C-alpha positions, -999 to +999 in steps of 0.1 A: -264-487+381-230-481+367-206-467+393-182-452+368-188-417+357-195-418+320-176-392+299-191-373+269-168-358+243-178-331+218-201-301+216-230-317+199-229-348+221-231-326+252-260-305+238-279-338+232-271-350+267-285-317+282-316-320+260-321-356+271-321-344+308-289-363+318-275-355+352-241-339+346-214-340+372-191-314+358-181-299+324-146-289+311-145-264+282-115-251+263-108-215+274-111-200+239-139-221+226-159-202+199-181-206+169-218-210+162-221-245+178-203-232+209-229-204+212-256-231+211-238-250+238-234-219+261-272-212+257-280-248+267-256-245+297-278-218+313-302-246+322-276-270+337-270-272+375-234-284+372-200-267+376-183-255+344-146-251+343-127-232+315-094-251+311-064-251+287-066-275+257-036-294+272-058-306+301-085-319+278-058-337+257-045-354+288-079-368+296-086-383+262-071-388+228-106-387+212-118-357+192-133-338+221-138-305+201-128-286+233-155-301+255-156-330+280-184-337+304-189-362+331-223-378+336-233-384+372-239-420+384-269-408+404-298-384+399-294-353+421-324-340+440-336-305+451-342-295+487-374-277+479-387-310+464-375-333+491-387-313+521-424-312+512-423-349+504-409-357+538-435-336+556-462-352+535-450-386+548-455-373+584-418-373+591-397-349+612-370-345+586-333-349+593-308-335+568-270-332+567-254-303+548-218-307+538-205-271+533-173-271+513-161-307+520-140-318+491-126-353+501-148-379+484-138-407+509-150-385+538-182-379+518-187-416+512-181-424+549-206-397+560-232-410+535-227-445+550-234-432+585-264-412+572-278-444+557-273-464+589-289-436+610-319-431+585-309-395+577-333-383+550-309-366+526-274-350+522-271-315+508-239-304+489-230-271+472-229-270+434-194-255+434-162-262+454-176-294+468-174-332+466-196-349+440-208-384+437-182-405+419-171-441+420-148-436+450-176-419+470-200-447+462-175-474+471-166-457+504-203-453+512-208-491+508-234-484+482-254-459+504-252-432+477-273-454+454-303-449+477-296-419+499-310-387+483-282-361+475-294-325+469-269-303+449-277-267+455-263-236+437-267-212+467-262-226+502-272-194+520-306-195+502-309-232+511-304-225+548-329-197+546-354-220+529-349-247+555-355-222+584-386-209+567-397-246+564-395-251+602-360-266+604-337-262+633-302-256+618-272-266+638-236-258+628-207-279+639-178-255+645-148-250+667-163-216+674-193-234+690-210-218+720-212-252+739-207-289+735-227-308+709-247-328+734-262-296+748-280-287+716-316-296+707-320-320+678-356-331+683-374-308+657-370-310+619-332-308+617-303-299+595-267-303+608-241-284+589-205-298+587-177-277+572-144-284+557-117-295+581-093-267+571-116-237+566-148-247+585-182-233+577-182-198+560-193-171+584-222-159+563-236-194+566-229-197+603-247-164+609-279-180+597-277-210+619-298-215+651-270-231+672-232-234+670-219-266+687-184-281+692-170-315+700-145-312+729-109-320+719-090-334+748-057-343+731-031-322+712-045-326+677-067-297+669-097-314+652-114-347+644-117-361+609-150-346+595-166-380+589-159-390+625-173-357+638-204-361+616-210-396+631-208-382+666-234-355+659-257-377+639-259-403+666-264-377+693-293-364+673-307-400+668-304-406+706-325-374+713-350-380+686-356-417+697-362-406+733-392-385+723 
C-alpha cells in the first residue's frame, strides 16, 4: 500500500474517483466554483463521507501548478470503516469489543502513537469524527509503525449518534476527562468497551460527555496540568487490558 496520499486535480477526475468508490480524505474547492460540471460534482459530493473545504484560489495554486479547475482532492491511503458494520462483526466473532474514540484530536503524531498502542493491546478499532479531526496520512502511518495499515479506523459524521449507537449495542462508554469523578483505575472496563479521549486543549465536548457512562481522570501529581494524549490513552488502554485479562 502506498503511504503517500494521492492527489486528484480537476472536476471530472474527482467525479470519476467518487463513482469508482475511492476513499477520499478531504476535498478543497474554490469558493466561487460554478458551471454545469460543478453542479454535477456537488450532486456527487452528497454521497461522500469526507470533509469539503471552500478555499480561495490562491491556496489551490500554492498546492499545485497543474490545471486543477478549482478542485483538489486527497485520496486516503486506507479504507475507512463504519462503526455499525464493525460492531456486528465483532459480536459475531464472539468478542467483547474494545474501541477507542478520538474526539477532536488533530495531531497526527499523537494519532499514530495511539494507533500503535491500540495495535499492541489488540484494540478492535479506532473511531474518529469526519470533521475537525486527524485523518490517516503518511505521518500518522509512520508514527503508528504501520499499525494503521491493519487496525480498522471508523470515520463517523456524527459522534453523538455514534455514542448512542454504541450504548444501544451494549457498550460501556468511558470518558477520559479532567472533570472525572474518580481515578481511571476505579472504572469498570470488563464489558464491551469504548474509551473516549478528547483534545488536550479543549477536551471532550460536554454533549458527548453527557452520554458517557463514566468519567475518569488520571491523577496529575506535578505542576504541568495534563499528560500528552497518546500517553494518557496508553495508561487507560492498559488498565482496561489488565481488567479484561483478569476475567
